[in-house]
C-alpha positions as CSV (number, residue, x, y, z in Angstrom):
1,M,48.9,108.5,2.7
2,D,46.1,109.9,4.8
3,L,43.9,112.9,3.9
4,T,45.9,115.4,5.9
5,A,49.2,114.3,4.3
6,F,47.6,114.5,0.8
7,L,46.1,117.9,1.5
8,G,49.5,119.1,2.8
9,L,51.2,117.9,-0.4
10,L,48.5,119.6,-2.4
11,G,49.2,122.8,-0.5
12,F,52.9,122.7,-1.2
13,A,52.2,121.8,-4.9
14,S,49.9,124.8,-5.0
15,L,52.6,127.1,-3.6
16,C,55.0,125.9,-6.3
17,L,52.3,126.3,-9.0
18,L,51.8,129.9,-7.8
19,A,55.5,130.6,-8.1
20,A,55.6,129.0,-11.5
21,S,52.7,131.1,-12.7
22,S,55.0,134.1,-12.9
23,G,56.7,132.4,-15.9
24,A,53.3,132.0,-17.6
25,I,52.4,135.7,-17.0
26,F,55.8,137.2,-17.9
27,R,56.8,135.4,-21.1
28,P,60.1,135.9,-22.9
29,G,58.5,137.1,-26.1
30,D,60.0,138.9,-29.1
31,W,62.3,141.1,-27.0
32,Y,64.1,138.1,-25.5
33,A,64.1,136.2,-28.8
34,G,66.0,139.2,-30.4
35,L,68.8,139.1,-27.8
36,A,72.2,137.6,-28.6
37,K,72.7,134.4,-26.6
38,P,75.6,132.1,-26.0
39,R,76.0,129.0,-28.1
40,W,75.9,126.7,-25.1
41,R,72.5,127.8,-23.9
42,P,69.9,125.0,-23.5
43,P,67.2,124.8,-26.2
44,N,64.1,126.8,-25.4
45,W,61.9,123.6,-25.3
46,L,63.9,122.3,-22.4
47,F,63.0,125.0,-19.8
48,G,59.4,124.0,-19.3
49,P,59.9,120.3,-18.6
50,V,62.9,121.0,-16.4
51,W,61.0,123.5,-14.3
52,M,58.0,121.2,-14.1
53,V,60.2,118.4,-12.6
54,L,62.0,120.9,-10.3
55,Y,58.8,122.4,-9.0
56,C,57.5,118.9,-8.2
57,M,60.8,118.2,-6.3
58,I,60.6,121.6,-4.5
59,A,57.0,120.8,-3.4
60,V,57.9,117.4,-2.1
61,S,60.9,118.8,-0.3
62,G,58.8,121.4,1.6
63,W,56.1,118.8,2.3
64,L,58.7,116.4,3.8
65,I,59.8,119.0,6.3
66,W,56.2,119.9,7.2
67,R,55.4,116.2,7.7
68,K,58.4,115.7,9.9
69,V,58.2,118.9,12.1
70,G,55.0,120.8,11.3
71,F,54.6,124.5,10.7
72,V,55.4,125.6,14.3
73,A,58.6,123.7,14.8
74,G,59.4,124.2,11.1
75,A,58.7,127.9,11.1
76,V,62.3,129.0,10.3
77,P,63.2,126.4,7.6
78,L,59.8,126.7,6.0
79,G,60.0,130.5,6.2
80,I,63.3,130.3,4.3
81,Y,61.6,127.9,1.9
82,L,58.8,130.3,1.3
83,F,61.2,133.2,0.8
84,Q,63.1,131.3,-2.0
85,L,59.7,130.6,-3.7
86,V,58.9,134.3,-3.6
87,L,62.3,135.1,-5.1
88,N,61.8,132.3,-7.7
89,A,58.5,133.9,-8.8
90,M,60.1,137.4,-9.0
91,W,62.7,136.5,-11.6
92,S,60.4,136.3,-14.6
93,A,58.7,139.6,-13.7
94,I,62.1,141.3,-13.5
95,C,63.7,139.7,-16.5
96,F,60.9,139.5,-19.0
97,G,58.4,141.9,-17.5
98,M,60.8,144.8,-16.7
99,R,63.3,143.7,-19.3
100,R,66.1,144.2,-16.8
101,L,68.7,141.4,-17.2
102,D,71.0,143.3,-14.8
103,L,68.5,143.3,-11.9
104,A,67.4,139.8,-12.8
105,L,71.0,138.7,-12.3
106,F,71.3,140.2,-8.9
107,Q,67.9,138.8,-8.0
108,M,69.0,135.3,-9.2
109,M,72.1,135.6,-6.9
110,A,69.7,136.2,-4.0
111,L,67.6,133.2,-5.2
112,W,70.7,131.0,-5.3
113,L,71.7,132.0,-1.7
114,S,68.1,131.4,-0.5
115,I,68.1,127.9,-2.0
116,A,71.4,127.2,-0.4
117,A,70.0,128.5,2.9
118,T,66.9,126.2,2.4
119,I,69.1,123.2,1.8
120,A,71.2,124.0,4.9
121,A,68.0,124.5,7.0
122,F,66.4,121.3,5.7
123,Y,69.4,119.0,6.0
124,P,69.4,118.5,9.8
125,I,65.6,117.8,9.7
126,D,65.3,115.5,6.6
127,R,68.3,114.8,4.3
128,M,66.0,113.7,1.5
129,A,64.2,117.1,1.6
130,A,67.6,118.8,1.3
131,Y,68.8,116.4,-1.5
132,L,65.7,117.1,-3.5
133,L,66.8,120.7,-3.8
134,L,70.2,119.9,-5.2
135,P,69.0,119.7,-8.9
136,Y,67.2,123.0,-8.3
137,I,70.3,124.9,-7.2
138,A,72.3,123.3,-10.0
139,W,69.7,124.5,-12.6
140,V,69.6,127.9,-11.1
141,S,73.4,128.0,-11.3
142,V,73.2,127.3,-15.0
143,A,70.4,129.8,-15.4
144,M,72.4,132.4,-13.5
145,L,75.4,131.9,-15.8
146,L,73.0,132.1,-18.8
147,N,71.5,135.3,-17.4
148,Y,75.0,136.8,-17.0
149,S,76.1,135.7,-20.5
150,I,73.0,137.2,-22.2
151,W,73.4,140.4,-20.2
152,R,77.1,140.6,-21.1
153,L,76.4,139.9,-24.8
154,N,73.7,142.6,-25.0
155,R,74.7,145.2,-22.4
156,A,75.4,147.9,-24.9
157,S,72.0,147.6,-26.6
158,L,70.2,147.2,-23.2
159,A,71.6,150.5,-21.9
160,V,69.8,152.4,-24.7
161,P,66.4,153.7,-23.5
162,H,63.5,152.1,-25.3
C-alpha cells in the first residue's frame, strides 16, 4: 500500500471515528438503564465491540470505492455513504441526548434506507465494498427492532413530561 492509499484509508477511518464519537458523547446513562427492555436484547457489553468492527468495515468499504473511482467519479455513491454516516452519528444524540426513542426510531429507519442505498450504489463499482456493509445493515435492523421494542414497552412513561 502506498502513502496515498494509506492516507485515504486513514481519512475514511477518521470519518467513521467521528461518527462513532457521538456514542461516546451521548451515553445511555441511568435514564436508559431504567427503561424496560425486551428479554432478547443483546448484552450491553456487546455493543462496543460490534460497533468497532462495523466501523472498520464501513471505513474499508468507502475506501475501496474511493480507490476504484476517486472522489469525482464517486461523488454520488460517496455522498450517499457520507449521508449514512451523518445519520449514524445522529442516532445517539436523538435517543440518549434528547431521550426521544420515538424520533430515534424514525431516524433509524432513515439510516437503514441510507445504508441500503449505499449498498446499491457501491455494488456496481465494487462488490466487496457493498458486501462489507451487509453486517452493518443487519445490525442496524436488530437495533431498529430493539429501539421499537424499548419504545413500545415504555411509551406510557415516556409520554409523561420530565
